[in-house]
C-alpha positions in Angstrom: 5.3 25.1 15.4 1.6 25.4 15.3 1.6 25.6 11.5 3.8 22.5 11.3 1.5 20.5 13.5 -1.5 21.6 11.5 0.1 20.6 8.3 1.1 17.2 9.7 -2.5 16.5 10.9 -3.9 17.5 7.6 -1.4 15.2 5.8 -2.3 12.2 8.0 -6.0 12.9 7.7 -5.5 12.6 4.0 -4.0 9.2 4.5 -7.1 7.9 6.2 -9.4 10.3 4.4 -13.0 9.5 4.0 -13.9 5.9 4.4 -15.4 5.6 0.9 -12.3 5.0 -1.3 -13.5 2.4 -3.8 -11.2 -0.4 -4.7 -11.9 0.2 -8.4 -10.1 3.5 -8.2 -7.3 2.4 -5.9 -3.9 2.7 -7.4 -1.7 -0.4 -7.7 -0.7 -1.7 -4.3 1.3 0.9 -2.5 3.6 0.3 0.5 1.7 0.1 3.8 3.6 2.2 6.3 1.6 1.2 9.3 2.0 -2.5 8.6 5.7 -2.1 8.1 6.0 -0.2 11.4 3.9 -2.8 13.1 6.2 -5.6 11.9 9.3 -3.7 13.1 7.8 -3.4 16.6 5.8 -6.6 17.0 7.3 -9.4 14.9 10.4 -11.6 14.7 12.1 -13.0 11.6 10.5 -16.5 12.1 7.0 -15.2 11.6 5.9 -14.8 15.2 3.8 -11.8 16.2 4.6 -10.7 19.8 2.7 -8.8 22.4 5.6 -6.8 23.9 3.6 -5.6 26.9 2.1 -9.1 27.5 5.3 -10.8 28.6 6.4 -11.3 25.0 3.6 -13.8 24.5 2.1 -14.8 21.2 -1.6 -15.5 20.7 -3.4 -17.3 17.9 -5.3 -14.0 17.4 -2.1 -12.2 16.6 -1.0 -14.9 14.1 -4.5 -14.8 12.4 -4.5 -11.1 12.0 -0.9 -11.2 10.7 -2.0 -13.6 8.0 -4.8 -11.4 7.0 -2.7 -8.2 6.8 0.0 -10.0 4.9 -2.6 -11.1 2.3 -3.9 -7.5 2.1 -0.3 -6.3 1.6 0.3 -9.0 -1.0 3.3 -10.2 1.0 3.3 -13.9 0.4 6.8 -14.4 1.9 5.6 -12.9 5.2 2.3 -14.8 5.0 4.2 -18.2 4.6 6.5 -17.4 7.5 3.6 -16.5 9.8 1.7 -19.6 8.6 4.8 -21.8 9.1 5.5 -20.6 12.6 1.8 -21.0 13.5 1.6 -24.6 12.3 4.9 -25.6 13.9 4.3 -24.0 17.3 0.6 -23.8 17.9 -0.8 -26.9 16.3 -0.3 -30.7 16.7 0.4 -31.7 13.1 -0.9 -28.7 11.2 -4.0 -26.6 10.9 -5.9 -29.3 9.0 -5.3 -31.7 12.0 -5.7 -29.6 15.1 -7.0 -26.3 16.2 -4.2 -23.9 17.1 -3.5 -23.3 20.8 -4.5 -19.7 21.7 -1.5 -18.9 23.9 2.3 -19.4 23.5 5.0 -17.9 25.7 7.5 -18.3 28.5 6.6 -21.0 31.0 8.3 -22.4 34.1 12.0 -22.7 34.1 12.2 -20.1 31.3 11.0 -22.7 28.7 9.0 -21.4 25.8 6.0 -23.1 24.3 2.2 -23.6 24.5 0.8 -22.2 27.7 -2.8 -23.1 27.1 -3.9 -25.7 24.5 -7.5 -24.4 24.3 -8.1 -22.6 21.0 -9.8 -19.3 20.3 -12.6 -19.4 17.8 -12.2 -15.9 16.5 -8.6 -16.6 15.6 -9.6 -19.9 14.1 -12.3 -18.2 11.9 -9.9 -15.5 10.7 -7.2 -18.1 9.9 -9.6 -20.3 7.9 -11.1 -17.4 6.1 -7.8 -15.9 5.2 -6.4 -19.2 4.0 -9.4 -19.7 1.7 -9.2 -16.1 0.4 -5.4 -16.5 -0.1 -6.1 -19.7 -2.2 -8.4 -17.7 -4.4 -6.3 -14.5 -4.7 -2.9 -16.2 -5.1 -4.3 -19.3 -6.9 -2.7 -21.8 -4.6 -4.8 -24.9 -3.7 -2.4 -25.6 -0.7 -4.0 -22.8 1.2 -7.5 -24.1 0.4 -6.7 -27.5 1.8 -5.5 -26.0 5.0 -8.4 -23.6 5.3 -11.0 -26.2 4.5 -9.5 -28.6 7.1 -9.5 -25.9 9.7 -13.2 -25.1 8.9 -14.1 -28.7 9.5 -12.3 -28.6 12.9 -14.2 -25.5 13.9 -17.5 -27.1 12.9 -16.6 -30.2 15.0 -15.3 -28.5 18.1 -16.5 -24.9 18.3 -20.1 -24.8 16.9 -22.9 -25.8 19.1 -26.7 -25.7 18.9 -28.2 -23.1 21.3 -31.5 -24.8 22.4 -34.4 -22.8 21.1 -32.2 -20.5 19.0 -29.9 -22.2 16.5 -26.2 -22.9 16.0 -23.6 -20.5 17.2 -19.8 -20.4 17.5 -18.5 -20.9 21.0 -15.4 -19.0 22.0 -13.4 -22.2 22.4 -14.0 -26.0 22.7 -13.6 -26.0 26.4 -14.9 -23.8 29.3 -17.8 -22.0 27.7 -20.7 -24.4 28.2 -22.0 -25.4 31.6 -25.3 -27.3 31.7 -28.0 -25.1 30.1 -25.8 -22.0 30.0 -23.6 -21.0 27.1 -21.0 -18.1 27.3 -20.5 -16.3 24.0 -18.5 -13.4 22.7 -20.2 -11.3 19.9 -16.8 -10.0 18.6 -15.7 -13.6 17.9 -18.2 -14.0 15.0 -17.5 -11.3 12.2 -20.6 -11.6 9.9 -18.6 -11.2 6.7 -16.5 -14.2 7.6 -19.6 -16.4 8.4 -21.2 -15.3 5.1 -18.1 -16.2 3.1 -18.0 -19.7 4.8 -21.7 -20.2 4.0 -21.0 -19.4 0.4 -17.8 -21.6 0.3 -19.5 -24.6 1.9 -23.2 -24.7 0.7 -25.6 -26.8 2.7 -23.3 -26.7 5.7 -23.8 -25.5 9.2 -22.5 -22.0 8.2 -25.7 -21.2 6.3 -27.6 -21.8 9.5 -25.2 -19.7 11.6 -25.5 -16.9 9.1 -29.3 -17.1 9.3 -29.4 -16.5 13.1 -26.3 -14.2 13.4 -28.2 -10.9 13.0 -30.6 -12.0 15.7 -27.7 -13.0 17.9 -26.0 -9.7 17.6 -29.3 -7.8 18.0 -30.3 -9.7 21.1 -26.8 -9.7 22.6 -26.7 -5.9 22.6 -27.5 -4.2 25.8 -28.9 -0.6 25.9 -27.8 -0.2 22.3 -24.2 -1.2 23.0 -22.1 -4.3 22.2 -21.1 -6.4 25.1 -17.8 -8.2 25.6 -19.5 -11.4 26.8 -23.1 -12.7 26.9 -24.7 -15.7 28.4 -27.5 -17.7 26.8 -29.9 -19.8 28.7 -33.6 -20.6 28.5 -34.0 -18.7 25.2 -32.5 -15.4 26.5 -29.2 -13.5 26.1 -27.8 -11.3 28.9 -24.6 -9.5 29.5 -22.3 -11.7 31.5 -18.9 -11.7 33.1 -16.2 -13.2 30.9 -13.0 -14.8 31.9 -11.4 -12.5 34.5 -13.6 -9.6 33.5 -16.7 -7.8 34.6 -20.0 -7.6 32.6 -20.2 -4.8 30.1 -18.7 -3.5 26.9 -15.0 -2.8 26.5 -11.9 -4.1 24.6 -13.6 -7.2 23.1 -16.9 -5.4 22.2 -15.2 -2.5 20.3 -14.5 -5.0 17.5 -18.2 -5.6 17.0 -18.6 -2.0 15.7 -15.5 -2.5 13.5 -16.9 -5.7 11.8 -20.4 -4.2 11.5 -19.0 -1.0 9.9 -17.0 -3.0 7.3 -20.1 -4.9 6.0 -20.8 -4.2 2.4 -24.1 -2.5 1.5 -26.6 -5.2 0.6 -25.2 -7.8 3.0 -28.2 -9.6 4.4 -28.8 -8.5 8.0 -26.6 -5.4 7.8 -29.2 -2.9 8.7 -30.4 -5.0 11.7 -26.8 -5.2 12.9 -26.0 -1.6 12.6 -29.3 -0.6 14.3 -28.7 -3.0 17.2 -25.7 -0.9 18.3 -27.3 2.6 17.9 -26.3 3.5 21.4 -22.7 3.9 20.4 -23.7 6.2 17.5 -25.7 8.4 19.8 -22.9 8.5 22.3 -20.3 9.6 19.7 -22.5 12.4 18.4 -22.2 13.9 21.9 -18.7 12.9 23.0 -15.2 13.3 21.4 -13.8 9.9 22.6 -15.4 6.4 22.6 -15.9 5.0 26.1 -13.4 2.5 27.3 -15.9 0.6 29.5 -19.7 0.5 29.7 -22.1 -1.2 32.1 -24.8 -3.5 30.7 -27.2 -0.5 31.3 -25.1 1.7 29.1 -23.6 3.7 31.9 -20.0 4.9 31.3 -17.7 3.3 33.8 -14.4 4.5 32.2 -14.9 7.3 29.7 -11.8 7.6 27.5 -11.1 4.6 25.3 -7.6 4.2 23.8 -6.7 5.5 20.4 -7.5 2.1 19.0 -11.1 2.6 20.0 -11.3 5.7 17.8 -9.8 3.6 14.9 -12.3 0.8 15.4 -15.4 3.0 15.1 -14.3 4.7 11.8 -16.0 2.2 9.5 -19.0 2.1 11.8 -19.5 5.8 11.7 -19.0 5.8 7.9 -21.7 3.2 7.6 -24.0 5.5 9.6 -23.0 8.4 7.3 -22.4 10.4 10.5 -19.7 12.8 9.1 -19.5 15.0 12.2 -18.7 12.1 14.5 -16.5 10.5 11.9 -14.3 13.6 11.5 -13.8 13.8 15.3 -12.5 10.3 15.5 -10.3 10.7 12.4 -8.8 13.8 13.8 -8.0 12.1 17.1 -6.4 9.2 15.2 -4.4 11.5 13.0 -3.1 13.5 15.9 -2.0 10.2 17.7 0.3 8.9 14.9 3.9 9.1 16.1 6.4 10.3 13.5 9.1 8.4 15.5 7.5 5.0 15.6 5.0 5.2 12.7 2.5 3.7 15.1 -0.5 5.1 17.1 -0.2 6.3 20.6 2.6 7.6 22.8 3.3 4.0 23.9 2.1 1.8 21.0 0.3 -1.3 22.1 -0.3 -4.4 20.1 -4.1 -4.3 20.3 -4.4 -0.6 19.3 -2.3 -1.1 16.2 -4.4 -4.1 15.1 -7.6 -2.1 15.4 -5.9 0.7 13.4 -4.7 -1.7 10.7 -8.2 -3.0 10.1 -9.8 0.4 10.2 -7.3 2.5 8.2 -6.6 -0.4 5.8 -10.3 -0.4 5.0 -10.6 3.4 5.0 -7.7 3.7 2.5 -9.2 1.2 0.2 -6.6 -1.4 0.6 -9.3 -4.0 1.2 -13.0 -4.5 1.2 -15.5 -7.3 1.9 -18.1 -7.7 -0.8 -21.7 -8.6 0.0 -20.9 -12.3 -0.2 -18.1 -11.9 2.3 -15.2 -12.3 -0.2 -12.1 -10.3 0.4 -11.3 -7.7 -2.3 -7.8 -6.2 -2.3 -6.5 -3.3 -4.2 -3.6 -5.2 -5.8 -5.9 -7.8 -7.5 -8.1 -7.3 -10.5 
């Protein structure tokens, strides 16, 4: 039994081996087992992605990630189904006319529909970015029209000027600006997406957002760690309590390391961003598992992050060239892959699988972001 387990771990390690597989040597697009297993567990035939442990709800984040992974998988039929469900159920007239509602699910009297009309800027950014990349890769202007329209809505409703700092993306149009204080989420603004939008729309607000984004991420870090939420007022950023949460770094913040690690070499601001979160690198050199929750002072409040946390830090550790810490997280991830479900963890959760899809898809060379933020996929020349 010991030999069989060792062989299995080695095999899976090979699947996510060394986060340096260049797209230029990637073979023609291969089946993506993790994506297929994810769809079997978390999707329906109409194109809805479902949080099974969240009351069967659907979020705009799930739909946005689903669009991205469908594009990476070159699955246009799935992409169109997800897009169609999103426009029909989360928007009022389509993505070029209204921002998608962030939450859909079962309401009073067992009726299903939008539960909160407010949008979520991270989902909106991923949707607009993915539509624009799909237009380029699949050569379909229809996606570009939708993506451009959504970008204009984001600009109009979710980008505000922080006095004394510059323009930044708010988490949503409503509820995150009170007087002179602004509540922000660093994980909502992936730098490669902002860079791509700045290139796609020259002389727009995105160039200005790109200019201040490294400073925002650097100043929003606390004790060398990413925070879930930060407040800005009077020229200063500080860790803050988010909606229904406590101040510190946890499930939102872990994505900051993921986005930072996937930045291409030569991307402006990359070194500043990586250095801003050096506390996590130091922690992982001394510990086997990323922390689940940290205080703003860098004190560990809950030590053992889920398996998705180990996935999320793979590109980050690869960017740091920290092979020892990288191998520990790869081994944990490999050991956590279920041969029964094809998913990660004894009880697979929606969020862990999404973190793993980003991290292992990148590690396996299925996609990359170039220094201009454009998506490169292994199935396209």
